[in-house]
C-alpha positions as CSV (number, residue, x, y, z in Angstrom):
1,M,49.5,27.7,-13.9
2,D,50.4,29.0,-17.3
3,N,47.9,29.5,-20.1
4,A,46.9,26.0,-21.1
5,E,43.8,24.8,-22.9
6,H,42.5,21.2,-22.7
7,Q,39.4,20.1,-24.5
8,I,37.1,17.5,-22.8
9,S,34.5,15.7,-24.9
10,I,31.6,14.2,-23.0
11,N,29.6,11.3,-24.4
12,T,25.9,12.0,-25.0
13,I,24.9,8.9,-23.0
14,L,25.3,11.1,-20.0
15,T,21.9,12.6,-20.8
16,T,20.3,9.6,-19.2
17,S,22.8,9.1,-16.4
18,S,22.4,10.0,-12.7
19,Q,23.8,13.3,-11.5
20,E,26.3,11.3,-9.4
21,Y,27.5,9.4,-12.4
22,I,27.8,12.6,-14.4
23,A,29.8,14.2,-11.5
24,A,32.1,11.1,-11.3
25,T,32.7,11.3,-15.1
26,M,33.5,15.1,-14.9
27,L,35.9,14.5,-12.0
28,H,37.6,11.8,-14.1
29,E,37.9,14.1,-17.1
30,M,39.0,17.1,-15.1
31,F,41.7,14.9,-13.5
32,H,43.0,14.2,-17.0
33,A,43.2,17.9,-17.7
34,Y,44.8,18.6,-14.4
35,I,47.6,16.0,-15.0
36,R,48.2,17.5,-18.4
37,T,48.4,21.0,-16.9
38,V,50.9,20.0,-14.2
39,V,53.1,18.2,-16.8
40,N,53.0,21.3,-19.2
41,Y,53.7,23.6,-16.3
42,K,56.8,21.6,-15.3
43,R,58.1,22.0,-18.9
44,F,58.4,25.7,-18.3
45,H,59.2,25.7,-14.6
46,S,61.9,23.0,-14.2
47,T,62.1,23.3,-10.4
48,Y,58.3,22.8,-9.9
49,T,57.3,19.5,-8.3
50,N,54.3,17.9,-6.7
51,D,53.0,14.4,-5.9
52,I,51.5,13.9,-9.3
53,L,54.8,14.5,-11.0
54,D,56.6,12.2,-8.6
55,I,54.1,9.4,-9.2
56,R,54.2,10.0,-12.9
57,D,58.0,9.6,-13.0
58,L,57.7,6.3,-11.1
59,L,55.1,5.0,-13.5
60,I,57.0,6.1,-16.6
61,N,60.0,4.3,-15.2
62,A,57.7,1.2,-14.9
63,G,56.8,1.5,-18.5
64,Y,53.4,3.3,-18.5
65,S,52.5,6.0,-21.0
66,G,49.5,7.9,-22.4
67,D,46.0,7.5,-21.0
68,D,47.3,4.4,-19.2
69,L,49.7,6.6,-17.3
70,S,46.9,9.1,-16.4
71,H,44.6,6.3,-15.2
72,E,47.3,4.8,-13.1
73,I,47.8,8.2,-11.4
74,M,44.0,8.5,-10.9
75,A,43.9,5.1,-9.2
76,V,46.5,6.3,-6.7
77,F,44.1,9.2,-5.8
78,I,40.9,7.2,-5.8
79,D,40.2,8.2,-2.2
80,E,40.2,11.9,-3.2
81,M,37.7,11.2,-5.9
82,I,35.5,9.3,-3.5
83,Y,35.7,12.2,-1.0
84,S,34.9,14.7,-3.7
85,L,31.8,12.8,-4.7
86,Q,30.6,12.6,-1.1
87,E,31.2,16.4,-0.7
88,M,29.0,17.0,-3.8
89,F,26.4,14.5,-2.7
90,P,26.3,14.3,1.1
91,G,23.7,11.5,1.0
92,L,26.0,9.3,-1.2
93,S,27.3,6.3,0.7
94,G,31.0,5.6,0.8
95,E,30.4,2.3,-1.0
96,R,28.4,3.9,-3.8
97,A,30.9,6.7,-4.2
98,T,33.7,4.1,-4.4
99,D,31.8,2.2,-7.1
100,L,31.4,5.4,-9.2
101,A,35.0,6.6,-8.6
102,W,36.3,3.5,-10.2
103,G,34.6,4.2,-13.5
104,G,37.1,4.4,-16.4
105,L,39.9,2.9,-14.3
106,Y,39.2,-0.7,-15.3
107,E,42.6,-1.3,-17.0
108,T,44.9,-0.1,-14.1
109,S,47.3,-2.2,-12.1
110,V,45.3,-1.4,-9.0
111,W,42.1,-2.5,-10.6
112,N,43.8,-5.8,-11.6
113,S,44.7,-6.4,-8.0
114,L,41.0,-6.2,-6.9
115,S,38.9,-9.3,-6.4
116,D,36.5,-10.3,-9.2
117,A,33.6,-9.6,-6.9
118,K,34.7,-6.0,-6.3
119,K,35.3,-5.4,-10.0
120,N,31.9,-6.8,-10.9
121,N,30.2,-4.7,-8.3
122,F,32.0,-1.5,-9.5
123,I,31.0,-2.2,-13.1
124,N,27.4,-3.1,-12.2
125,I,26.8,0.0,-10.1
126,G,28.4,2.2,-12.8
127,D,26.1,0.6,-15.4
128,Q,23.1,1.1,-13.2
129,E,23.8,4.8,-12.8
130,K,25.0,5.4,-16.4
131,Q,22.0,3.7,-18.0
132,H,19.3,4.7,-15.6
133,L,18.4,1.1,-14.7
134,P,15.7,0.4,-12.1
135,S,18.3,-0.6,-9.6
136,A,20.0,2.9,-9.8
137,K,20.0,4.9,-6.6
138,G,21.2,8.2,-8.0
139,T,19.3,11.4,-8.7
140,F,18.3,11.7,-12.3
141,C,17.8,14.9,-14.2
142,Q,14.3,15.8,-15.3
């Protein structure tokens, strides 16, 4: 893609988080940067297209914008985020990877369609791994 620069700021709370939680956070933030890069590239190459642009156009027509728009796109690709976490951490269960992948997507339409039990589980697991609670199962940095 063309020269594009995107700044990502990471919260210092990650210093006490599991490696798996940190990786999920980095994937989330890199996805934001990738979406911005694809959109910027399209501005200079009008014939360029891909799935993200197609989904983005549908969501814009449905009234989404800003970070809400990016998060809605990420929710569509949740399986890819889960797969990526499991590739990085082969011992990470699909359930745990799913719990972590949903972090930061709590305001999406897909999130709103989930049962309260699933939502609460995703939030609780994320909090365990983010805050290094005794129930956390991730690997913590020394």
